[in-house]
N, C-alpha and C positions, 0 to 999 in steps of 0.2 A: 485296745485302741489307745493311742497316745492322747494326753489331755490337750486342750486348746493351747495352754501355755507351752507345752513341749513342742507342739507343731509350729507355733509361732517362732519359737527359738530356733528350730531346725531351719525354717525358711529364711529367717533373718541371718543366721550364720552362713547359709549358702550364698545369699545375695551379697552380704558385706564381707565375706571371707573371714569369718571369726569362728572361734570354738564355741559351740552352744553352751558349754559349761561356764563360759565367761559372761554370759548374758543374764542380767537380772531384771526382775519386774520394774524396779525403780529407774532403770537406765533410759535415758533419752536417746531416741534413734539418731538424732543429729549430733548433740553435744557429747554423749558418752560413747556412742558406737560409730560415729563418723559418717553417717549416711548423708550423701549429697542429694540435691533435689531430684536428679534423675533416678538415683537409687531408691528414693522414697516412693516415686511413681512405680518403679519396678516391684517394690515390696507390696504395694497395694494389689498389683496384678497377680503376683505370686500367691498372696493370701487368698484372693478370689479363686484361683485355680486349686490351691490346696484344700479349701473348704467347700468348693462348689457353690459359691455364693456370688451375688452382685452387690457391690458397695457403692454408695455415693462417693465419688472421688474426693470432692472437697471436704466432706465430713471425715473420710478416712485419713486424709492428709493433715487434718487438724489434730489428730491423735499424736501426742508427742512421746509417750513412754511405752515400753513393752507391756507393762501392766495395764495401761489404758487400752492398748490394742487387744489384749486378752478379753477385757470387758466388752469393748466395742464389737469385736468379731463374734463373741458368744451371743450378744444381743441380736446381731444381724442373722446369725444362724437360727436362733429361736424364731425370729420374725419370718424367716423364709422356710421354716419347717425342716431345717437340716439338723440331724441328731448328732450332738457332740458331747464329750465328757466335760 
């Protein structure tokens, strides 16, 4: 099974049309990766689908970096009983 970080990079790369190898934990979704507000909302929806979780949209949208998303989603998975690496 892919790690949370690998899965987040895969989804982010698909939504923003980037190479997953070019995405780093310290990257900002908007400043470094070029996500616009509509794409940020799409990312939240795609992360929910990828991990089978429900996230508070405002809390999810307040996460600004890839590494922050890894921590946030891992915590949501834990809270909701979803097993991830």
